[in-house]
OpenMM code with the backbone's topology and positions (N, CA, C; nanometers):
from openmm import Vec3, app, unit

residues = "MET LYS ALA TRP LEU ALA ARG GLU ARG ASP GLY PHE SER CYS ALA VAL VAL PHE ALA GLU THR ARG GLY LYS ALA ARG ALA LEU ALA ARG LEU THR ASP ALA CYS GLU ASP CYS ASP TRP CYS ASP ILE GLU VAL CYS ARG LEU PRO LYS ILE ASP LYS TYR TYR LYS ASP GLY LYS LYS GLU MET ASP TRP ASN ASN PRO LYS ASP ARG LEU ILE LEU VAL LYS GLU CYS SER PHE GLN CYS GLU VAL ILE THR ASP GLU CYS ASP LYS CYS ALA ALA ARG GLU PHE CYS ASP LEU TYR ASN ASP ASN LYS GLU SER ASP ASN GLY".split()
positions = [
    Vec3(-0.9989, 1.3019, -0.7433),
    Vec3(-0.8707, 1.2383, -0.7662),
    Vec3(-0.8867, 1.0878, -0.7467),
    Vec3(-0.8156, 1.0123, -0.8285),
    Vec3(-0.8288, 0.8673, -0.8266),
    Vec3(-0.7089, 0.8021, -0.7575),
    Vec3(-0.7356, 0.6932, -0.6859),
    Vec3(-0.6291, 0.6156, -0.6230),
    Vec3(-0.5855, 0.5049, -0.7185),
    Vec3(-0.4550, 0.4825, -0.7227),
    Vec3(-0.3964, 0.3818, -0.8110),
    Vec3(-0.2966, 0.2988, -0.7332),
    Vec3(-0.3012, 0.1689, -0.7521),
    Vec3(-0.2015, 0.0785, -0.6970),
    Vec3(-0.0889, 0.0692, -0.7995),
    Vec3(0.0327, 0.0986, -0.7571),
    Vec3(0.1472, 0.0973, -0.8477),
    Vec3(0.2535, 0.0041, -0.7915),
    Vec3(0.3119, -0.0760, -0.8814),
    Vec3(0.4199, -0.1649, -0.8398),
    Vec3(0.5006, -0.2071, -0.9612),
    Vec3(0.6194, -0.2574, -0.9325),
    Vec3(0.7001, -0.3148, -1.0392),
    Vec3(0.6401, -0.4495, -1.0759),
    Vec3(0.6318, -0.4766, -1.2029),
    Vec3(0.5770, -0.6039, -1.2504),
    Vec3(0.6426, -0.7190, -1.1749),
    Vec3(0.5610, -0.8080, -1.1214),
    Vec3(0.6042, -0.9259, -1.0455),
    Vec3(0.6728, -0.8921, -0.9128),
    Vec3(0.6626, -0.7685, -0.8672),
    Vec3(0.7244, -0.7301, -0.7411),
    Vec3(0.6269, -0.7366, -0.6251),
    Vec3(0.6792, -0.7388, -0.5025),
    Vec3(0.5959, -0.7415, -0.3830),
    Vec3(0.5637, -0.5993, -0.3368),
    Vec3(0.6634, -0.5124, -0.3375),
    Vec3(0.6443, -0.3750, -0.2902),
    Vec3(0.5513, -0.2997, -0.3833),
    Vec3(0.4708, -0.2153, -0.3230),
    Vec3(0.3789, -0.1348, -0.4033),
    Vec3(0.3543, -0.0022, -0.3338),
    Vec3(0.2885, 0.0860, -0.4030),
    Vec3(0.2514, 0.2159, -0.3498),
    Vec3(0.1098, 0.2467, -0.3967),
    Vec3(0.0405, 0.3253, -0.3186),
    Vec3(-0.0903, 0.3759, -0.3601),
    Vec3(-0.0732, 0.5254, -0.3795),
    Vec3(-0.0918, 0.5683, -0.5036),
    Vec3(-0.0747, 0.7089, -0.5389),
    Vec3(-0.2085, 0.7670, -0.5855),
    Vec3(-0.2174, 0.8982, -0.5801),
    Vec3(-0.3373, 0.9691, -0.6244),
    Vec3(-0.3042, 1.0500, -0.7489),
    Vec3(-0.3769, 1.0237, -0.8559),
    Vec3(-0.3546, 1.0938, -0.9819),
    Vec3(-0.4829, 1.0914, -1.0641),
    Vec3(-0.4901, 1.1808, -1.1608),
    Vec3(-0.6090, 1.1906, -1.2454),
    Vec3(-0.6148, 1.0815, -1.3509),
    Vec3(-0.4981, 1.0366, -1.3994),
    Vec3(-0.4949, 0.9394, -1.5078),
    Vec3(-0.3926, 0.8287, -1.4780),
    Vec3(-0.4027, 0.7207, -1.5539),
    Vec3(-0.3083, 0.6091, -1.5405),
    Vec3(-0.1648, 0.6555, -1.5689),
    Vec3(-0.1457, 0.7344, -1.6705),
    Vec3(-0.0122, 0.7836, -1.7048),
    Vec3(0.0469, 0.8704, -1.5958),
    Vec3(-0.0353, 0.9587, -1.5396),
    Vec3(0.0129, 1.0439, -1.4298),
    Vec3(0.0430, 0.9601, -1.3061),
    Vec3(-0.0344, 0.8553, -1.2847),
    Vec3(-0.0099, 0.7661, -1.1709),
    Vec3(0.1236, 0.6939, -1.1897),
    Vec3(0.1510, 0.6494, -1.3105),
    Vec3(0.2773, 0.5804, -1.3382),
    Vec3(0.3956, 0.6752, -1.3176),
    Vec3(0.3809, 0.7985, -1.3630),
    Vec3(0.4878, 0.8977, -1.3445),
    Vec3(0.5094, 0.9258, -1.1960),
    Vec3(0.4027, 0.9396, -1.1207),
    Vec3(0.4123, 0.9639, -0.9771),
    Vec3(0.4717, 0.8432, -0.9047),
    Vec3(0.4398, 0.7244, -0.9518),
    Vec3(0.4926, 0.6015, -0.8912),
    Vec3(0.6445, 0.5982, -0.8950),
    Vec3(0.7039, 0.6539, -0.9987),
    Vec3(0.8509, 0.6554, -1.0092),
    Vec3(0.9155, 0.7365, -0.8988),
    Vec3(0.8375, 0.8165, -0.8276),
    Vec3(0.8892, 0.8961, -0.7164),
    Vec3(0.8718, 0.8253, -0.5823),
    Vec3(0.8127, 0.7073, -0.5833),
    Vec3(0.7893, 0.6334, -0.4592),
    Vec3(0.9016, 0.5342, -0.4335),
    Vec3(0.9152, 0.4913, -0.3091),
    Vec3(1.0155, 0.3910, -0.2736),
    Vec3(0.9922, 0.2609, -0.3500),
    Vec3(0.8684, 0.2269, -0.3734),
    Vec3(0.8350, 0.0996, -0.4379),
    Vec3(0.8791, 0.0941, -0.5839),
    Vec3(0.8829, 0.2078, -0.6511),
    Vec3(0.9078, 0.2069, -0.7961),
    Vec3(1.0201, 0.2996, -0.8401),
    Vec3(1.0966, 0.3550, -0.7479),
    Vec3(1.1946, 0.4565, -0.7857),
    Vec3(1.3035, 0.4063, -0.8806),
    Vec3(1.3372, 0.2791, -0.8741),
    Vec3(1.4421, 0.2259, -0.9612),
    Vec3(1.3877, 0.1459, -1.0791),
    Vec3(1.2591, 0.1557, -1.1030),
    Vec3(1.1946, 0.0766, -1.2084),
    Vec3(1.1988, 0.1480, -1.3432),
    Vec3(1.2073, 0.0680, -1.4470),
    Vec3(1.1884, 0.1218, -1.5808),
    Vec3(1.0400, 0.1527, -1.5985),
    Vec3(1.0129, 0.2546, -1.6757),
    Vec3(0.8749, 0.2982, -1.7007),
    Vec3(0.7855, 0.1817, -1.7433),
    Vec3(0.8351, 0.1002, -1.8327),
    Vec3(0.7554, -0.0107, -1.8874),
    Vec3(0.7315, -0.1228, -1.7866),
    Vec3(0.8085, -0.1256, -1.6785),
    Vec3(0.7931, -0.2300, -1.5768),
    Vec3(0.6995, -0.1896, -1.4632),
    Vec3(0.6489, -0.0684, -1.4685),
    Vec3(0.5573, -0.0213, -1.3637),
    Vec3(0.4138, -0.0512, -1.4055),
    Vec3(0.3455, -0.1267, -1.3227),
    Vec3(0.2039, -0.1566, -1.3453),
    Vec3(0.1209, -0.0662, -1.2542),
    Vec3(0.0136, -0.0120, -1.3072),
    Vec3(-0.0797, 0.0648, -1.2248),
    Vec3(-0.2212, 0.0149, -1.2522),
    Vec3(-0.2978, 0.0049, -1.1475),
    Vec3(-0.4384, -0.0319, -1.1637),
    Vec3(-0.5197, 0.0479, -1.0621),
    Vec3(-0.6436, 0.0703, -1.0963),
    Vec3(-0.7319, 0.1521, -1.0120),
    Vec3(-0.7599, 0.0836, -0.8793),
    Vec3(-0.7721, 0.1655, -0.7768),
    Vec3(-0.8058, 0.1212, -0.6428),
    Vec3(-0.9162, 0.2137, -0.5912),
    Vec3(-1.0363, 0.2032, -0.6496),
    Vec3(-1.1422, 0.3009, -0.6221),
    Vec3(-1.1848, 0.3096, -0.4756),
    Vec3(-1.1707, 0.2034, -0.3992),
    Vec3(-1.2139, 0.2104, -0.2597),
    Vec3(-1.1260, 0.3040, -0.1767),
    Vec3(-1.0117, 0.3462, -0.2305),
    Vec3(-0.9230, 0.4379, -0.1591),
    Vec3(-0.9447, 0.5833, -0.2034),
    Vec3(-1.0188, 0.6043, -0.3100),
    Vec3(-1.0450, 0.7406, -0.3591),
    Vec3(-1.0911, 0.8343, -0.2481),
    Vec3(-1.1753, 0.7854, -0.1610),
    Vec3(-1.2352, 0.8704, -0.0574),
    Vec3(-1.1339, 0.9207, 0.0460),
    Vec3(-1.0128, 0.8662, 0.0457),
    Vec3(-0.9106, 0.9089, 0.1417),
    Vec3(-0.8182, 1.0157, 0.0862),
    Vec3(-0.8459, 1.0587, -0.0358),
    Vec3(-0.7667, 1.1663, -0.0940),
    Vec3(-0.7956, 1.2967, -0.0204),
    Vec3(-0.6879, 1.3708, 0.0058),
    Vec3(-0.6979, 1.5060, 0.0606),
    Vec3(-0.6166, 1.5960, -0.0304),
    Vec3(-0.6560, 1.7197, -0.0403),
    Vec3(-0.5890, 1.8140, -0.1283),
    Vec3(-0.4379, 1.8112, -0.1049),
    Vec3(-0.3641, 1.7855, -0.2112),
    Vec3(-0.2190, 1.7838, -0.2046),
    Vec3(-0.1586, 1.6484, -0.1699),
    Vec3(-0.2404, 1.5525, -0.1293),
    Vec3(-0.1894, 1.4194, -0.0938),
    Vec3(-0.1542, 1.3443, -0.2218),
    Vec3(-0.0313, 1.2970, -0.2307),
    Vec3(0.0143, 1.2276, -0.3510),
    Vec3(0.0205, 1.0768, -0.3331),
    Vec3(0.0353, 1.0317, -0.2072),
    Vec3(0.0582, 0.8893, -0.1833),
    Vec3(0.0081, 0.8520, -0.0443),
    Vec3(-0.0432, 0.7308, -0.0316),
    Vec3(-0.0735, 0.6768, 0.1009),
    Vec3(0.0602, 0.6408, 0.1640),
    Vec3(0.0778, 0.6778, 0.2894),
    Vec3(0.2058, 0.6616, 0.3571),
    Vec3(0.2005, 0.5422, 0.4520),
    Vec3(0.2675, 0.4333, 0.4165),
    Vec3(0.2688, 0.3115, 0.4973),
    Vec3(0.3208, 0.3396, 0.6384),
    Vec3(0.4065, 0.4388, 0.6542),
    Vec3(0.4635, 0.4706, 0.7852),
    Vec3(0.3721, 0.5583, 0.8703),
    Vec3(0.2627, 0.6042, 0.8136),
    Vec3(0.1623, 0.6797, 0.8881),
    Vec3(0.0589, 0.5790, 0.9402),
    Vec3(0.0425, 0.5677, 1.0726),
    Vec3(-0.0487, 0.4669, 1.1271),
    Vec3(-0.1912, 0.4739, 1.0717),
    Vec3(-0.2418, 0.5936, 1.0445),
    Vec3(-0.3774, 0.6056, 0.9899),
    Vec3(-0.3849, 0.5517, 0.8480),
    Vec3(-0.2862, 0.5852, 0.7659),
    Vec3(-0.2828, 0.5336, 0.6286),
    Vec3(-0.2624, 0.3825, 0.6289),
    Vec3(-0.1755, 0.3345, 0.7162),
    Vec3(-0.1514, 0.1901, 0.7222),
    Vec3(-0.2788, 0.1156, 0.7594),
    Vec3(-0.3524, 0.1673, 0.8555),
    Vec3(-0.4779, 0.1049, 0.8958),
    Vec3(-0.5744, 0.0970, 0.7771),
    Vec3(-0.5841, 0.2031, 0.7005),
    Vec3(-0.6711, 0.2050, 0.5826),
    Vec3(-0.6266, 0.0998, 0.4811),
    Vec3(-0.4981, 0.0951, 0.4529),
    Vec3(-0.4462, 0.0019, 0.3523),
    Vec3(-0.4656, -0.1437, 0.3943),
    Vec3(-0.4475, -0.1723, 0.5215),
    Vec3(-0.4649, -0.3097, 0.5692),
    Vec3(-0.6129, -0.3454, 0.5741),
    Vec3(-0.6925, -0.2573, 0.6303),
    Vec3(-0.8361, -0.2854, 0.6473),
    Vec3(-0.9109, -0.2894, 0.5142),
    Vec3(-0.8845, -0.1934, 0.4280),
    Vec3(-0.9595, -0.1802, 0.3028),
    Vec3(-0.9040, -0.2652, 0.1887),
    Vec3(-0.7711, -0.2894, 0.1890),
    Vec3(-0.7079, -0.3537, 0.0733),
    Vec3(-0.6286, -0.4792, 0.1088),
    Vec3(-0.6339, -0.5204, 0.2335),
    Vec3(-0.5632, -0.6411, 0.2798),
    Vec3(-0.4120, -0.6337, 0.2599),
    Vec3(-0.3548, -0.5139, 0.2686),
    Vec3(-0.2096, -0.5015, 0.2633),
    Vec3(-0.1511, -0.5674, 0.3871),
    Vec3(-0.0254, -0.6091, 0.3771),
    Vec3(0.0448, -0.6638, 0.4924),
    Vec3(0.1945, -0.6519, 0.4700),
    Vec3(0.2704, -0.6700, 0.5763),
    Vec3(0.4158, -0.6705, 0.5662),
    Vec3(0.4609, -0.8041, 0.5096),
    Vec3(0.5879, -0.8121, 0.4772),
    Vec3(0.6414, -0.9378, 0.4241),
    Vec3(0.6601, -1.0426, 0.5328),
    Vec3(0.6942, -0.9996, 0.6524),
    Vec3(0.7238, -1.0925, 0.7620),
    Vec3(0.6683, -1.0377, 0.8937),
    Vec3(0.6543, -1.1268, 0.9900),
    Vec3(0.6154, -1.0891, 1.1256),
    Vec3(0.7404, -1.0400, 1.1991),
    Vec3(0.7261, -0.9289, 1.2720),
    Vec3(0.8365, -0.8765, 1.3520),
    Vec3(0.7858, -0.8418, 1.4910),
    Vec3(0.8761, -0.7990, 1.5766),
    Vec3(0.8380, -0.7556, 1.7113),
    Vec3(0.7484, -0.6318, 1.7072),
    Vec3(0.7564, -0.5561, 1.5993),
    Vec3(0.6774, -0.4343, 1.5850),
    Vec3(0.5286, -0.4623, 1.5622),
    Vec3(0.4956, -0.5819, 1.5180),
    Vec3(0.3568, -0.6159, 1.4852),
    Vec3(0.2627, -0.5965, 1.6043),
    Vec3(0.3092, -0.6271, 1.7239),
    Vec3(0.2242, -0.6130, 1.8423),
    Vec3(0.1854, -0.4681, 1.8692),
    Vec3(0.2612, -0.3729, 1.8131),
    Vec3(0.2330, -0.2301, 1.8332),
    Vec3(0.1669, -0.1652, 1.7119),
    Vec3(0.1501, -0.2403, 1.6053),
    Vec3(0.0986, -0.1858, 1.4802),
    Vec3(-0.0489, -0.1463, 1.4934),
    Vec3(-0.0828, -0.0309, 1.4398),
    Vec3(-0.2207, 0.0190, 1.4448),
    Vec3(-0.3164, -0.0697, 1.3662),
    Vec3(-0.2645, -0.1469, 1.2720),
    Vec3(-0.3502, -0.2274, 1.1844),
    Vec3(-0.3516, -0.3761, 1.2203),
    Vec3(-0.2910, -0.4130, 1.3308),
    Vec3(-0.2767, -0.5561, 1.3637),
    Vec3(-0.4104, -0.6293, 1.3709),
    Vec3(-0.5140, -0.5619, 1.4144),
    Vec3(-0.6461, -0.6248, 1.4270),
    Vec3(-0.6987, -0.6745, 1.2918),
    Vec3(-0.6580, -0.6085, 1.1829),
    Vec3(-0.7086, -0.6406, 1.0497),
    Vec3(-0.6057, -0.7115, 0.9620),
    Vec3(-0.4881, -0.7361, 1.0145),
    Vec3(-0.3789, -0.7947, 0.9366),
    Vec3(-0.3900, -0.9470, 0.9352),
    Vec3(-0.4108, -1.0035, 0.8169),
    Vec3(-0.4227, -1.1488, 0.8034),
    Vec3(-0.2947, -1.2202, 0.8452),
    Vec3(-0.1798, -1.1670, 0.8051),
    Vec3(-0.0529, -1.2302, 0.8394),
    Vec3(-0.0339, -1.2349, 0.9905),
    Vec3(-0.0592, -1.1236, 1.0568),
    Vec3(-0.0439, -1.1157, 1.2023),
    Vec3(-0.1407, -1.2097, 1.2724),
    Vec3(-0.2668, -1.2069, 1.2329),
    Vec3(-0.3682, -1.2876, 1.2994),
    Vec3(-0.3517, -1.4368, 1.2710),
    Vec3(-0.3124, -1.4716, 1.1512),
    Vec3(-0.2854, -1.6127, 1.1200),
    Vec3(-0.1681, -1.6640, 1.2029),
    Vec3(-0.0673, -1.5797, 1.2195),
    Vec3(0.0495, -1.6176, 1.2989),
    Vec3(0.0126, -1.6331, 1.4468),
    Vec3(-0.0711, -1.5436, 1.4958),
    Vec3(-0.1163, -1.5539, 1.6359),
    Vec3(-0.1931, -1.6827, 1.6590),
    Vec3(-0.2796, -1.7177, 1.5648),
    Vec3(-0.3588, -1.8403, 1.5766),
    Vec3(-0.2703, -1.9641, 1.5749),
    Vec3(-0.1696, -1.9645, 1.4889),
    Vec3(-0.0812, -2.0812, 1.4813),
    Vec3(0.0054, -2.0930, 1.6069),
    Vec3(0.0397, -1.9797, 1.6690),
    Vec3(0.1154, -1.9831, 1.7945),
    Vec3(0.0315, -2.0370, 1.9097),
    Vec3(-0.0991, -2.0102, 1.9038),
    Vec3(-0.1886, -2.0528, 2.0107),
    Vec3(-0.2430, -2.1946, 1.9882),
    Vec3(-0.2278, -2.2476, 1.8682),
    Vec3(-0.2874, -2.3754, 1.8346),
    Vec3(-0.1947, -2.4865, 1.8579),
] * unit.nanometer
topology = app.Topology()
chain = topology.addChain("A")
for resn in residues:
    res = topology.addResidue(resn, chain)
    for name in ("N", "CA", "C"):
        topology.addAtom(name, app.Element.getBySymbol(name[0]), res)
């Protein structure tokens, strides 16, 4: 199964879905929070082969709210949140988060 990055054209939010083809990935993306209100033609999907190895039978999407999936997405793909919050200090991926670490450095500098 292949991993695909899906998002609305020019949007910030995205999802990583697992599907056999680009078309199936786009269809699956419409079921995600990132693309649920998007028109079919506005959904962009591109391959994310470094995430293929995290597929498990029946897994349709990497779950940002799952600490293990979040760690993978931040470490392997440089994902990050839009803003720094109080939750960042407890985040499983903070060690690899550029936004968090850049903010920490600027606070200490």
